[in-house]
N, C-alpha and C positions, 0 to 999 in steps of 0.2 A: 601076575605076581609082581609085587613091587620090590625094588632093591632093599628096602627096609627088612624084607623077609629073611635075607641072608644074615644080617646082624641078629635078628630075633631068634632064628634057628640056632645059631652058634651060642647065643646067650643061654638059651634053654638047655642045650646039650652040656655046656660047661657047668651050669647050675646043678643039673642032675648028677653029673660026674662027681661034683663036690658035695653032694647031699645038702644043698642049700634050698631054702624055700624062697619064694618071691618076697615074702615079708622080711626075711633076713637081709636080702639084698637091698630092699627099700630102706630098712633101718641103717644099714652100713653106708648108704648114700646120703642119709640125713633127711629122708622123706618117709612119711609113715604110710604112703599110699601103695599098697601091694598091687592095686589095679593098674597103676602106671607101668609097673614091671610086666604085668600080663599083656598090656597093650603093645609094649616093645617086643616081647617074645612072639606075639602073633602078627608082627609086621604092620600093625595098625597105628603106630606112633613114629613119626619122623623125629629124630633126635639131633641135637647139636653135637659137634665134636667134643665139646666140654663134657656133655653127658656120657658120651662113649668112653672117655677117659675115666670118669667117675664109676661107670659100670665095671670097667676092667679092674679098677682098684678094688671095688666091692667084692668081686669074685676071685681076685688074686691072679690075674693073667695080664699079659702084654696086650694093649689095645688092638694090636694087629690080629690077635686070635679071634676077635669079634667079627672081623671082616674076611676071615679065611674062606677061600672057595675050594680048597682041595678036598675037604672031607664032607661036602654036602651030599645029601641024598640025590639020586638021579633026577627027580622031578624038578630040581633047581637048576639043572644044566642048561636048559633053554634060556633062563634068565641070565646066567653067567655068560653064555655065548653072546647074548644080546648086548650086555654091558661092555664086554670086551670089544665087540664090533663098534659100538657107539663111542667108547672112550679110550680104546686101545688096551693092549695087554698089560 
């Protein structure tokens, strides 16, 4: 599992909590490509920090929430532990 999966999982969770579609997020970001949002949610797209800020604005959250590791499902814990070991807590 790649680190991008954390952002993707959080984006999908937030999007669903706010009853938004991938297309709505794409339109709010100024892109008409729903597939791009799908790739991000599936951890298949590495994004820039600028895109992370645009995503956060599109779903109405602080960018920090996209990188939150406290509310991830258990299967993500190994990745979180690996990242903490590699980069520090």
